[in-house]
C-alpha positions in Angstrom: -11.9 -41.2 -32.4 -8.6 -41.8 -30.5 -6.6 -40.0 -33.3 -8.9 -37.0 -33.3 -8.5 -36.6 -29.5 -4.7 -37.0 -29.8 -4.6 -34.4 -32.6 -6.7 -31.9 -30.5 -4.5 -32.5 -27.5 -1.4 -31.8 -29.6 -3.0 -28.7 -31.1 -3.9 -27.5 -27.6 -0.4 -28.0 -26.4 1.0 -26.2 -29.5 -1.3 -23.2 -28.9 -0.3 -23.1 -25.2 3.4 -23.3 -26.0 3.0 -20.5 -28.6 1.2 -18.3 -26.0 3.8 -18.9 -23.3 6.6 -18.1 -25.7 4.9 -14.8 -26.8 4.3 -13.9 -23.1 8.0 -14.4 -22.2 9.2 -12.4 -25.2 6.8 -9.5 -24.5 7.6 -9.5 -20.8 11.4 -9.3 -21.5 10.9 -6.6 -24.1 8.6 -4.5 -21.9 11.1 -4.7 -19.0 13.9 -3.5 -21.3 11.8 -0.7 -22.8 10.7 0.5 -19.3 14.2 0.8 -18.1 15.4 2.6 -21.2 12.5 5.1 -20.9 13.1 5.6 -17.2 16.8 6.3 -17.7 16.1 8.7 -20.5 13.5 10.6 -18.5 15.9 10.7 -15.5 18.7 12.1 -17.7 16.4 14.9 -19.0 15.5 15.7 -15.4 19.2 15.8 -14.5 19.9 18.2 -17.4 17.1 20.5 -16.3 18.5 20.6 -12.7 22.0 21.4 -14.1 20.6 24.3 -16.1 18.7 25.9 -13.2 21.6 28.2 -12.4 21.9 29.5 -16.0 25.5 28.3 -16.2 26.9 31.0 -13.8 29.8 30.1 -11.6 29.9 30.9 -8.0 26.2 30.7 -7.6 25.0 29.3 -4.3 23.8 25.8 -4.9 26.2 25.2 -7.8 28.2 22.9 -5.6 25.0 21.1 -4.6 24.0 20.7 -8.3 27.5 19.3 -9.0 27.1 16.8 -6.2 23.7 15.9 -7.4 25.0 15.4 -10.9 27.8 13.1 -9.6 25.3 11.1 -7.5 22.8 10.9 -10.3 25.4 9.6 -12.8 26.5 7.0 -10.3 22.9 5.9 -9.7 22.1 5.9 -13.4 25.2 3.9 -14.3 24.4 1.4 -11.5 20.8 1.1 -12.6 21.8 0.5 -16.2 24.2 -2.2 -15.2 21.6 -3.8 -12.9 19.0 -3.6 -15.7 21.4 -5.2 -18.2 22.2 -8.1 -15.8 18.5 -8.5 -14.9 17.6 -8.7 -18.6 20.4 -11.3 -19.1 18.9 -13.4 -16.3 15.4 -13.0 -17.8 16.7 -14.1 -21.2 18.4 -17.1 -19.6 15.2 -18.0 -17.7 13.1 -17.5 -20.8 15.4 -19.8 -22.8 15.3 -22.4 -20.1 11.5 -22.3 -19.9 11.3 -22.6 -23.7 13.6 -25.6 -23.7 11.5 -27.2 -21.0 8.3 -26.5 -23.0 9.9 -28.1 -26.1 10.9 -31.2 -24.1 7.4 -31.4 -22.6 5.8 -31.1 -26.0 8.0 -33.9 -27.4 7.2 -36.0 -24.3 3.5 -35.3 -24.8 3.7 -36.2 -28.5 5.6 -39.4 -27.7 3.1 -40.3 -25.0 0.2 -39.6 -27.2 1.6 -41.7 -30.1 2.4 -44.5 -27.7 -1.0 -44.4 -26.1 -2.7 -44.7 -29.5 -1.0 -48.0 -30.2 
C-alpha cells in the first residue's frame, strides 16, 4: 500500500511539474507574439499616416508627420528593446523556476523513497 501511495504522489508531482513548465513556456511565447503583433500593427499605422499627404512636399502638416514619424520610430525602437529585455528576464525566471521544480521533484522522490524504508 505504501508503494502505491508513493507512486501516485510521484505521478501527481510529475503532472504538476509538466503543467507548470507548459504554462511558463506558453506565457513567454504569448508575450513575445503580442509585442511582435503590436509593433507590426503600429508600423502599419505609421505608414498610413505618412501616406496621408500623398507624398507632396510643402503640404501643411508634412512637418508634423515627419515629427510624428521620428517620435514613433524612437518609441517603437524603445518598446522593442524593452520587450527583448523583458523576454530575457522572463526566460531567466522561467529557467530558475524550472530548476527549482526539478530540485523539488528530486527532494520529493528522495523523501518518498526514504519514508518507505
